[in-house]
C-alpha positions as CSV (number, residue, x, y, z in Angstrom):
1,M,-136.9,76.5,-178.9
2,H,-138.8,80.1,-178.8
3,M,-142.2,80.0,-181.0
4,P,-143.1,83.1,-182.5
5,T,-146.4,84.7,-181.1
6,P,-149.0,85.1,-184.0
7,Q,-149.6,88.5,-185.0
8,T,-153.0,90.0,-184.3
9,S,-154.7,93.1,-185.8
10,Q,-155.7,96.0,-183.4
11,E,-159.5,95.0,-183.7
12,E,-158.7,91.4,-182.3
13,D,-156.8,93.1,-179.4
14,E,-159.8,95.3,-178.4
15,V,-162.3,93.9,-175.7
16,A,-166.2,94.1,-176.3
17,K,-168.2,96.1,-173.9
18,L,-171.4,94.9,-172.2
19,I,-174.0,95.9,-170.0
20,N,-176.2,93.1,-168.4
21,C,-179.7,94.2,-167.7
22,E,-181.6,92.9,-164.7
23,C,-184.4,91.8,-167.2
24,G,-181.7,89.1,-168.6
25,Q,-180.8,91.1,-171.7
26,T,-177.1,91.4,-172.6
27,I,-176.2,94.6,-174.6
28,R,-172.9,94.2,-176.3
29,A,-170.9,96.7,-178.4
30,D,-167.4,97.6,-179.4
31,T,-166.9,100.8,-177.6
32,E,-168.3,102.1,-174.2
33,E,-170.3,104.9,-176.2
34,E,-171.9,102.4,-178.3
35,V,-173.0,100.0,-175.6
36,I,-174.3,103.0,-173.5
37,G,-176.4,104.2,-176.5
38,Q,-177.6,100.8,-177.0
39,A,-178.6,100.4,-173.2
40,E,-180.5,103.9,-173.5
41,Q,-182.5,102.5,-176.4
42,H,-183.3,99.3,-174.6
43,I,-184.4,101.1,-171.6
44,R,-186.9,103.2,-173.8
45,E,-188.3,100.1,-175.5
46,S,-188.4,97.7,-172.6
47,H,-188.4,99.8,-169.4
48,P,-190.1,103.0,-170.3
49,D,-190.7,103.6,-166.5
50,L,-186.9,103.9,-166.0
51,V,-186.7,106.6,-168.9
52,G,-185.2,109.8,-167.2
53,K,-184.3,107.7,-164.1
54,V,-181.1,106.0,-165.2
55,T,-178.5,108.4,-166.5
56,S,-175.6,107.9,-169.0
57,E,-173.0,108.1,-166.1
58,Q,-174.9,105.4,-164.3
59,L,-175.0,103.2,-167.3
60,A,-171.1,103.8,-167.7
61,D,-170.6,102.3,-164.3
62,W,-172.5,99.0,-165.3
63,V,-170.2,98.6,-168.4
64,E,-168.1,95.3,-168.1
65,E,-165.3,94.1,-170.6
66,E,-166.0,90.8,-172.3
């Protein structure tokens, strides 16, 4: 007997994006753009010595899917 698969919304099908900072902070967001923006803010607040040294492109390479 074949059981029907439950319907899920498009939102439930999306995977969260995250960046794990070396300091132990995990930054999560719904989109890559949001997680990069939050990571840039984290760098400004927690790692001011890295401001201007870590690019958005580098952050994009660090994005993982949850």
